[in-house]
N, C-alpha and C positions, 0 to 999 in steps of 0.2 A: 119572533123565536125568543124563548126565555133563556136566561143565563143557565138555568138547570139543564135544559135541553142541550145546550151547546156543550156543557160539561160532560154529559152522559155520551153524546155523539163522539166527542174527542176520546173519551174512555174506550168506547167500543172500537174505534179505529186503532187506538194504540195498544190496548190490552186484549181485545178480542171478545170478551163476554162479561156480563155483569148480572148479579142477582139483586133482588130487592134489599136483602140485608146489606150487601156491599154498597149499594146506592145510599142507604141510610147512614152506615158507618162512615163512608168516605166523603159524602157530599151533603148529608142532612136531608136527603130526599125521602119522603115518607111514602109516596105512592108512585112507584116506578112505571107501572102500566100507562099512566096518563102521560108521562114524559116520553115514553116509547111511541105512543100514538102521535104526539106532536112531532117527533123526529121523522116518523114515516111520512107524515103529511108535508112538512116543510122541506126536507131533503129529498123526498120522493125515492126513498131506499126501502129495500125489503129487509126486515129484521126477523130473523128466525128465533123460535123459542121452543123449549122442550122442558120436561119435568126431570129433575134430578132427585134421587132419594138418598136418604142418610138417617142419622139419628140426631136428636136435639140434645141439649145439655143434660137432660134427664134420662138419656138412653132410650127414648121412645122413638119409634119409626115416624118419619115425617118426610115431606117432599117440598121442594121449592122450584119456581120457575127460573130458567136461565135464558137470558137474551143475548143474541149475537148478530153481527153482520154477516157471519159465515155459517153455512149449513154444517151441522154436526154429522159425522159419519155414523156414529152410534148414539142416537139421541135419547136413549133411556126408555122410560115406561111408555110414553104416549106418542113419541116421534116428534120430529120438527115440523114447522109449518113452512 
């Protein structure tokens, strides 16, 4: 288990959810899906994900994936897993 995976797992337990941008800004992690895969495998936990929509810094529509240990009641566009 990598230090990055431990950090993200701790974040999920304490804060609830994380996005790729947050993982990059807070922990310097550039590819969160790989870390999520490692956490699922090592800790045998289910991690839910869903798309969240918003606007980028240029005012353009965009979306990003949110990862959480808890299922979201209203998961947004495509639903949680």
